[in-house]
Backbone as numpy.savetxt, mean C-alpha at the origin, in Angstrom:
# Nx Ny Nz CAx CAy CAz Cx Cy Cz
-26.72 -4.55 0.62 -27.31 -3.33 0.10 -26.95 -1.97 1.31
-27.01 -2.11 2.29 -26.28 -1.27 3.26 -24.63 -1.13 3.05
-24.20 -2.17 2.88 -22.41 -2.47 2.77 -21.81 -1.71 1.30
-22.80 -2.22 0.03 -22.43 -1.24 -1.08 -22.69 -0.02 -0.85
-24.15 0.50 -0.34 -24.34 1.98 -0.32 -23.34 3.03 1.05
-22.49 2.20 1.51 -21.40 2.55 2.55 -20.29 2.86 1.66
-19.89 1.61 0.87 -18.23 1.79 -0.51 -19.05 3.26 -0.93
-20.17 3.06 -1.51 -20.37 4.38 -2.21 -19.94 5.61 -2.23
-20.59 5.36 -0.26 -20.40 6.90 0.08 -18.95 7.29 0.44
-18.82 5.96 1.23 -17.37 6.56 1.06 -16.06 6.79 -0.16
-16.76 5.99 -1.14 -15.84 6.40 -2.06 -16.26 8.04 -2.37
-17.21 8.54 -2.18 -17.52 9.76 -2.51 -16.68 11.01 -1.82
-15.54 10.38 -0.59 -15.45 11.28 0.25 -16.18 11.33 1.58
-17.01 10.81 1.74 -18.16 11.20 2.87 -17.52 10.04 3.95
-16.60 10.05 4.85 -16.48 8.74 5.40 -17.07 8.91 6.36
-17.05 9.46 7.57 -18.03 9.88 8.68 -19.70 9.19 8.47
-19.76 9.39 7.20 -21.62 9.08 6.91 -21.26 7.48 6.55
-20.06 7.30 6.07 -19.79 6.01 5.28 -19.68 4.72 6.95
-19.17 5.86 7.47 -18.94 4.62 8.85 -20.46 4.22 9.72
-20.67 5.62 9.69 -22.06 5.09 10.85 -22.80 4.00 9.69
-23.10 4.16 8.35 -23.43 3.08 7.59 -23.19 1.53 8.13
-21.57 1.47 8.00 -20.83 -0.14 8.82 -21.20 -0.28 9.72
-21.42 1.00 10.74 -21.55 0.51 12.04 -23.05 -0.17 11.83
-23.78 0.52 11.46 -25.49 -0.02 10.97 -25.49 -1.56 10.53
-24.04 -1.43 9.36 -24.43 -3.21 9.03 -23.13 -4.15 9.93
-22.84 -3.82 10.59 -22.27 -4.61 11.71 -22.98 -5.11 12.68
-24.13 -4.10 12.84 -25.11 -4.83 13.78 -26.60 -5.51 13.03
-26.04 -5.69 11.97 -27.19 -6.18 10.86 -26.61 -7.64 10.09
-25.26 -7.36 10.55 -24.16 -8.70 9.80 -23.12 -8.70 10.77
-23.16 -9.50 11.94 -21.65 -9.37 12.48 -21.33 -10.35 11.98
-19.90 -9.88 12.18 -18.79 -11.31 11.24 -18.87 -11.23 9.80
-19.04 -9.92 9.43 -19.14 -9.94 7.65 -17.91 -9.32 7.64
-16.31 -10.33 6.90 -15.41 -9.61 6.99 -15.51 -8.11 6.58
-16.60 -8.41 5.12 -16.26 -7.00 4.25 -16.34 -5.08 4.87
-17.20 -5.90 6.00 -17.53 -4.54 6.88 -16.40 -3.86 7.30
-15.32 -5.25 7.96 -14.29 -4.57 8.76 -13.03 -3.67 7.82
-13.13 -5.04 7.29 -12.30 -4.14 5.74 -12.38 -3.14 5.67
-13.59 -2.54 4.83 -14.03 -1.20 4.05 -14.20 -0.08 5.72
-14.48 -0.45 6.81 -14.73 0.93 7.89 -12.52 0.62 7.91
-12.10 -0.43 8.07 -11.05 0.13 8.79 -9.68 1.22 7.40
-10.31 0.80 6.26 -9.59 1.17 4.86 -10.40 2.79 5.10
-12.10 3.51 5.32 -12.29 4.76 5.68 -11.46 5.48 6.68
-11.23 4.48 7.98 -10.42 4.80 8.89 -9.12 5.44 8.13
-8.48 4.75 8.13 -7.18 4.83 7.19 -7.30 5.72 6.60
-8.12 6.20 5.77 -8.25 7.41 4.86 -8.32 8.77 5.86
-8.76 8.66 6.84 -9.28 9.82 7.76 -7.67 10.02 9.04
-6.84 9.21 8.44 -5.69 9.20 9.39 -5.87 8.14 10.70
-6.81 8.20 10.72 -7.22 7.15 11.87 -6.45 5.67 12.22
-5.02 5.45 12.27 -4.42 4.10 11.88 -4.66 3.32 12.97
-4.58 3.65 13.87 -4.81 2.75 15.37 -6.24 1.80 15.17
-7.42 2.83 14.74 -8.65 2.49 15.13 -8.87 1.10 13.20
-8.17 1.78 12.24 -8.17 0.98 11.32 -7.24 -0.66 11.74
-6.53 -0.25 12.28 -5.59 -1.42 12.20 -6.84 -2.50 13.05
-6.92 -1.94 14.24 -8.38 -3.10 14.77 -8.96 -3.32 14.48
-9.57 -2.98 13.23 -10.99 -3.72 12.29 -9.77 -4.66 11.35
-8.75 -4.05 10.72 -8.24 -5.35 9.86 -7.80 -6.43 10.61
-7.44 -6.14 11.95 -7.31 -7.39 12.61 -8.53 -8.50 12.84
-9.92 -7.36 12.89 -10.71 -8.34 13.36 -11.14 -9.08 11.85
-10.89 -8.38 10.50 -11.10 -9.22 9.42 -9.88 -10.35 9.05
-9.07 -10.09 9.79 -8.08 -11.17 9.13 -8.32 -12.09 9.85
-8.63 -12.21 11.73 -9.18 -13.32 12.45 -10.11 -14.27 11.50
-11.25 -13.34 10.94 -12.44 -13.42 10.55 -12.09 -14.83 9.10
-10.84 -14.16 8.56 -10.18 -15.39 7.31 -9.27 -14.98 7.43
-7.90 -15.48 7.87 -6.53 -15.09 8.21 -6.29 -15.36 6.51
-6.94 -16.16 5.59 -6.69 -16.46 4.37 -6.33 -15.28 3.15
-7.00 -14.29 3.45 -7.45 -13.39 2.64 -6.11 -11.98 2.69
-5.61 -11.83 1.15 -5.12 -11.08 0.84 -5.08 -9.73 1.39
-6.12 -8.85 0.98 -6.52 -7.72 1.21 -6.58 -7.21 3.05
-6.71 -8.15 3.89 -6.56 -7.74 4.86 -5.23 -7.43 5.42
-4.19 -7.91 5.01 -3.21 -8.40 5.28 -1.74 -6.80 4.48
-2.61 -6.86 3.68 -1.78 -5.67 2.58 -2.78 -4.28 3.21
-3.82 -4.19 3.61 -4.39 -2.81 3.98 -3.88 -2.79 5.57
-3.18 -3.85 6.35 -2.77 -3.57 7.06 -1.41 -2.94 7.49
-0.61 -3.60 6.53 0.63 -3.93 6.47 0.73 -1.89 5.70
-0.26 -1.80 5.13 -0.14 0.02 5.31 -0.31 0.85 5.92
-1.66 -0.06 6.84 -1.72 1.13 7.94 -0.03 1.09 9.14
0.61 -0.01 8.96 1.73 0.25 10.04 2.90 0.56 9.16
3.13 1.04 7.90 3.90 1.32 7.55 3.85 3.07 7.55
2.05 3.49 7.59 2.15 4.75 8.05 2.14 5.59 9.70
2.14 4.04 10.11 2.73 4.35 11.61 4.50 4.64 11.90
5.11 3.96 11.00 6.24 3.99 11.03 7.07 2.19 11.74
6.01 1.55 11.45 6.44 0.27 12.18 6.23 -0.78 11.53
8.06 -0.98 10.79 8.41 -1.49 9.53 8.82 -2.64 9.61
8.62 -3.33 10.96 9.00 -4.77 11.23 7.86 -5.32 11.19
6.97 -4.53 11.88 5.12 -5.38 12.11 4.58 -4.90 10.46
4.99 -4.15 9.58 4.55 -3.61 8.32 5.07 -4.90 7.20
6.50 -5.38 7.23 7.09 -6.38 6.84 6.22 -7.74 7.10
6.00 -7.88 8.35 5.68 -9.07 8.59 4.49 -9.08 7.71
3.50 -8.37 7.66 2.15 -8.11 6.92 1.86 -8.23 5.44
2.95 -7.77 5.43 3.72 -7.86 3.84 4.07 -9.22 3.23
4.70 -10.28 4.51 4.86 -11.30 3.78 3.60 -12.22 3.79
2.96 -12.25 5.07 1.49 -12.81 4.76 0.52 -12.38 3.31
0.29 -11.06 2.82 0.02 -11.05 2.14 0.37 -11.28 1.08
1.77 -11.61 0.80 2.44 -12.15 -0.56 2.40 -13.87 -0.67
1.91 -14.21 0.77 1.68 -15.58 1.29 0.58 -16.14 0.37
-0.30 -15.01 0.54 -1.96 -15.40 0.41 -2.28 -14.85 -1.17
-1.56 -14.24 -1.72 -1.38 -14.03 -3.24 -0.07 -13.07 -3.76
0.60 -14.09 -4.18 1.87 -13.29 -4.54 2.09 -12.55 -5.91
0.92 -12.49 -6.92 0.81 -12.20 -7.72 0.42 -10.37 -8.28
0.05 -10.35 -7.45 -0.48 -8.34 -6.71 1.04 -7.85 -6.39
0.63 -7.14 -8.02 2.49 -6.16 -7.65 2.33 -5.27 -6.72
0.84 -4.57 -6.16 1.17 -3.35 -5.09 1.56 -4.05 -3.52
1.76 -5.03 -3.25 2.45 -5.49 -1.87 3.61 -6.09 -2.20
4.46 -6.39 -2.95 5.90 -6.55 -3.26 6.18 -4.26 -3.37
5.00 -3.77 -4.41 5.87 -2.51 -4.46 6.05 -1.53 -2.77
5.05 -2.12 -1.87 4.80 -1.80 -0.41 5.75 -2.46 0.41
5.94 -3.73 -0.12 6.97 -4.05 0.34 8.54 -3.49 0.13
8.39 -3.21 -0.70 9.49 -2.99 -1.39 9.93 -1.17 -0.52
9.01 -0.72 -0.92 9.16 1.07 0.41 9.33 0.66 1.73
9.09 -0.76 2.54 9.39 -0.92 3.69 10.50 -1.49 4.09
10.61 -2.39 2.84 12.49 -2.51 3.11 13.28 -1.61 2.61
13.14 -0.59 1.87 13.95 0.36 1.70 14.35 1.61 3.02
13.23 1.90 3.56 12.90 2.79 5.02 14.19 1.91 5.73
13.98 0.31 5.94 14.75 -0.14 6.75 16.42 -0.39 6.67
16.81 -0.02 5.40 18.07 -0.12 4.82 18.17 -1.47 4.27
17.40 -1.95 3.87 17.39 -3.29 3.05 17.09 -3.08 1.55
18.43 -2.22 1.78 18.16 -2.09 -0.24 18.62 -2.86 -1.20
19.32 -4.04 -0.94 18.76 -5.22 -1.96 17.75 -5.81 -1.81
17.38 -5.96 -1.07 15.80 -6.82 -0.59 15.05 -5.79 -1.13
15.23 -4.69 -0.99 13.79 -3.19 -1.45 13.52 -3.58 -3.17
15.06 -3.25 -3.92 15.33 -3.82 -5.13 14.69 -4.96 -5.60
15.23 -6.14 -4.47 14.21 -7.30 -5.33 12.61 -7.32 -5.69
12.37 -6.65 -4.21 10.90 -5.98 -4.03 10.50 -5.48 -5.33
10.96 -4.48 -5.81 10.49 -3.85 -6.69 10.62 -4.17 -8.08
11.52 -5.11 -8.35 11.95 -5.75 -9.31 10.41 -7.06 -9.71
10.04 -7.56 -8.75 9.09 -8.06 -8.71 7.68 -7.95 -9.20
8.03 -6.52 -8.52 6.06 -5.38 -8.77 6.42 -5.28 -10.24
7.76 -4.85 -10.67 7.70 -4.18 -11.97 7.43 -5.84 -13.19
7.77 -7.07 -12.79 7.59 -8.08 -13.29 5.80 -8.48 -13.52
5.46 -8.03 -12.30 3.91 -8.12 -12.68 3.33 -7.04 -13.13
3.81 -5.96 -13.60 3.35 -4.73 -14.15 4.40 -3.46 -13.99
4.68 -3.75 -15.10 5.65 -2.71 -16.17 5.01 -1.37 -15.96
3.64 -1.03 -15.43 3.25 0.07 -16.04 3.46 0.91 -14.28
3.87 -0.24 -13.22 3.24 0.74 -12.37 4.42 1.87 -11.79
4.50 2.92 -12.01 4.85 3.86 -11.96 5.74 4.32 -10.50
4.69 4.04 -9.42 5.34 4.06 -8.14 6.51 2.79 -7.84
6.19 2.31 -8.42 7.53 0.74 -8.59 8.79 1.10 -8.95
8.44 1.60 -10.52 9.43 2.66 -10.94 10.48 3.24 -9.90
9.43 4.36 -9.59 9.95 5.47 -8.20 10.92 4.94 -7.19
10.36 4.07 -6.87 10.98 3.33 -5.79 11.92 2.54 -6.08
12.33 1.84 -7.45 13.28 0.86 -7.11 14.61 2.11 -7.75
14.17 3.56 -8.18 15.33 4.35 -8.38 15.26 5.22 -7.39
15.09 5.28 -6.09 15.64 5.85 -5.56 16.57 4.79 -4.34
15.87 3.36 -4.30 16.70 2.23 -4.16 18.17 1.95 -4.83
18.06 3.11 -6.29 19.64 2.62 -6.76 20.42 3.57 -6.33
19.52 4.80 -6.33 20.03 6.33 -5.82 21.16 5.61 -4.53
20.33 5.27 -3.45 21.32 4.45 -1.75 22.28 3.60 -2.63
21.98 3.34 -3.65 23.35 2.38 -4.17 24.33 2.84 -4.52
23.92 4.08 -5.35 25.40 4.78 -5.81 25.15 4.52 -7.49
23.88 3.86 -8.10 23.73 3.30 -9.09 23.23 4.63 -10.01
23.51 5.39 -10.15 22.75 6.87 -10.95 22.03 6.62 -12.03
23.05 5.93 -12.81 22.29 5.73 -14.17 21.30 5.31 -14.43
21.12 3.80 -13.73 20.27 3.41 -13.27 19.08 4.13 -13.05
19.14 4.54 -11.67 18.03 5.13 -11.18 17.54 6.49 -11.82
18.48 6.75 -12.77 17.65 8.22 -13.48 16.69 7.64 -14.19
17.31 6.38 -15.18 16.19 5.66 -16.40 15.06 5.35 -15.48
15.05 4.90 -14.41 13.77 4.12 -13.05 12.97 5.87 -13.17
13.81 6.80 -12.76 13.07 7.83 -12.41 12.30 8.79 -13.92
12.73 8.71 -15.14 12.44 8.60 -16.31 11.73 8.25 -16.45
11.65 6.66 -16.13 10.18 5.86 -16.54 8.78 6.08 -15.67
9.21 6.23 -14.27 8.01 6.82 -13.76 7.68 8.07 -13.99
8.02 9.22 -14.57 7.41 10.68 -14.57 6.89 10.17 -16.31
7.62 9.19 -17.07 6.72 9.16 -18.42 5.14 8.50 -18.37
5.80 7.28 -17.31 4.02 6.80 -17.17 3.22 7.53 -16.33
3.62 8.50 -15.37 2.90 9.24 -15.20 3.30 10.52 -14.73
3.06 11.58 -16.32 3.62 12.91 -15.88 2.71 13.68 -15.22
1.60 13.27 -14.31 1.26 14.44 -13.85 1.68 14.84 -12.34
2.81 13.59 -11.82 3.43 13.90 -10.20 4.19 14.24 -10.56
4.31 15.78 -9.46 5.39 16.23 -9.91 6.67 15.85 -9.25
6.36 15.37 -8.19 7.67 14.10 -7.53 8.42 13.33 -8.45
7.82 12.91 -9.21 8.45 12.41 -10.52 9.34 12.86 -11.11
9.26 14.19 -12.00 10.26 14.95 -12.32 10.84 16.06 -11.34
10.69 16.30 -9.98 11.91 16.62 -9.44 13.00 15.09 -8.66
12.47 14.15 -9.18 13.37 13.03 -8.46 13.97 12.78 -10.13
13.97 13.33 -11.45 14.66 12.81 -12.44 15.95 14.08 -11.92
15.34 15.38 -11.82 16.08 16.53 -11.91 17.47 16.35 -10.49
16.69 15.70 -9.52 17.35 15.64 -8.54 18.96 14.54 -8.52
18.43 13.30 -9.42 19.69 12.41 -9.88 20.39 12.64 -10.77
19.81 13.94 -11.80 20.71 14.66 -12.50 21.87 15.17 -11.99
21.64 15.43 -10.55 22.91 16.53 -10.16 24.12 15.54 -9.57
23.57 14.75 -9.79 24.80 13.41 -9.17 25.85 13.17 -9.72
């Protein structure tokens, strides 16, 4: 019950109060993986990446075969620009749940920043096979294609991202930027 209330409280944006509830929940149920996972998520949302990593590590230690702690840890490491470690976590997440497009999308972002453009394209393409409406994957694929010099295909990807999510100004800017090449 306390865990559910903490999740709802954090979901409403009151992260500090949610963290207090999760700390109380941990005292009542030490070793409950979901507590560490949610606390890590709220800490991540607050920009406290190192603290979030500690909780994700606890969740992974309790259940190394669970997908979400690996994914969240990869996001955190990506935010810290610790790309090699992030990629290792992406690989672990893919090993536990290869059918979630989000991990392939994150893998593409990590690989693109590592200048592994062909690998990034493969990851974005896998994400899009799993979810053809993943606007961020279309945008990421477009970015990788620009790096490769494939401007026509990149423009189509950027347009698709903007079509899928017209409220994101960055997609419209990406379309205009690619048109300038």
